[in-house]
C-alpha positions as CSV (number, residue, x, y, z in Angstrom):
1,M,94.3,30.1,103.6
2,K,93.5,27.0,102.3
3,I,93.2,24.5,99.0
4,T,89.6,22.6,98.4
5,L,88.0,20.9,95.7
6,N,84.9,22.2,94.4
7,P,81.9,21.2,96.6
8,D,80.2,20.1,93.5
9,A,81.3,16.6,93.0
10,E,80.3,16.7,88.5
11,V,82.3,19.3,88.0
12,V,85.3,17.6,90.1
13,R,84.4,14.0,88.4
14,T,84.3,16.2,84.6
15,V,87.4,18.2,85.4
16,K,89.2,14.6,86.7
17,E,88.4,13.2,83.7
18,G,89.5,15.3,81.6
19,L,92.8,15.7,83.5
20,H,93.2,11.7,83.0
21,R,92.3,12.3,79.4
22,T,95.3,14.8,78.9
23,G,97.7,12.9,80.8
24,G,97.5,15.3,83.8
25,Y,97.4,18.5,81.9
26,C,94.4,21.5,81.9
27,P,91.5,19.7,80.2
28,C,90.4,24.1,79.6
29,V,93.2,24.6,77.4
30,L,94.9,23.8,73.8
31,E,98.2,23.9,75.3
32,R,100.5,21.1,76.5
33,S,103.2,22.7,79.0
34,E,104.4,22.6,82.8
35,D,102.5,25.6,82.5
36,T,99.2,23.6,82.2
37,R,100.1,21.0,83.9
38,C,97.3,20.6,86.9
39,M,97.8,22.2,89.6
40,C,98.7,25.0,86.7
41,K,101.1,27.7,86.9
42,E,98.3,30.8,86.4
43,F,96.5,29.3,90.0
44,R,99.6,28.8,91.4
45,E,100.3,32.0,91.4
46,Q,97.0,32.7,92.0
47,I,97.8,31.0,95.3
48,K,100.6,33.3,96.3
49,D,98.3,36.1,96.2
50,P,97.3,37.3,99.7
51,Q,94.5,38.8,98.7
52,F,93.2,36.3,96.2
53,E,90.3,33.9,97.3
54,G,88.7,31.9,94.7
55,F,88.6,29.0,92.0
56,C,91.4,27.8,89.4
57,H,90.7,27.9,86.1
58,C,88.8,24.8,85.3
59,M,87.1,25.2,88.7
60,L,88.7,22.2,90.2
61,Y,90.3,23.8,93.5
62,Y,89.5,26.4,95.4
63,K,91.8,28.9,97.2
64,S,90.4,30.1,100.6
65,N,91.9,32.8,102.5
66,D,89.2,32.0,105.7
67,D,91.5,29.6,108.1
68,K,88.5,28.3,110.3
69,S,87.6,24.9,109.8
70,D,86.0,23.1,107.1
71,E,82.6,23.2,107.8
72,G,81.2,22.2,104.4
73,G,82.9,18.8,104.4
74,N,84.9,19.3,101.5
75,E,88.5,17.5,100.8
76,H,91.1,19.4,101.3
77,V,94.4,19.5,98.9
């Protein structure tokens, strides 16, 4: 299992700008709580699920169940 940033640099830039604007809270939701602070509770729970593979709600992070080396050059988190 590994967590990487979205390979789309424009998505990463946009979400990071939103995180900066909101003080680290998910820019995709209106609620501001510890549950919506990046890396949000929803994605942390998804990470724990061994069957889950995919992006977080904001599309910033990707959980892969593939343990092979990252051939795409994505940044690991």
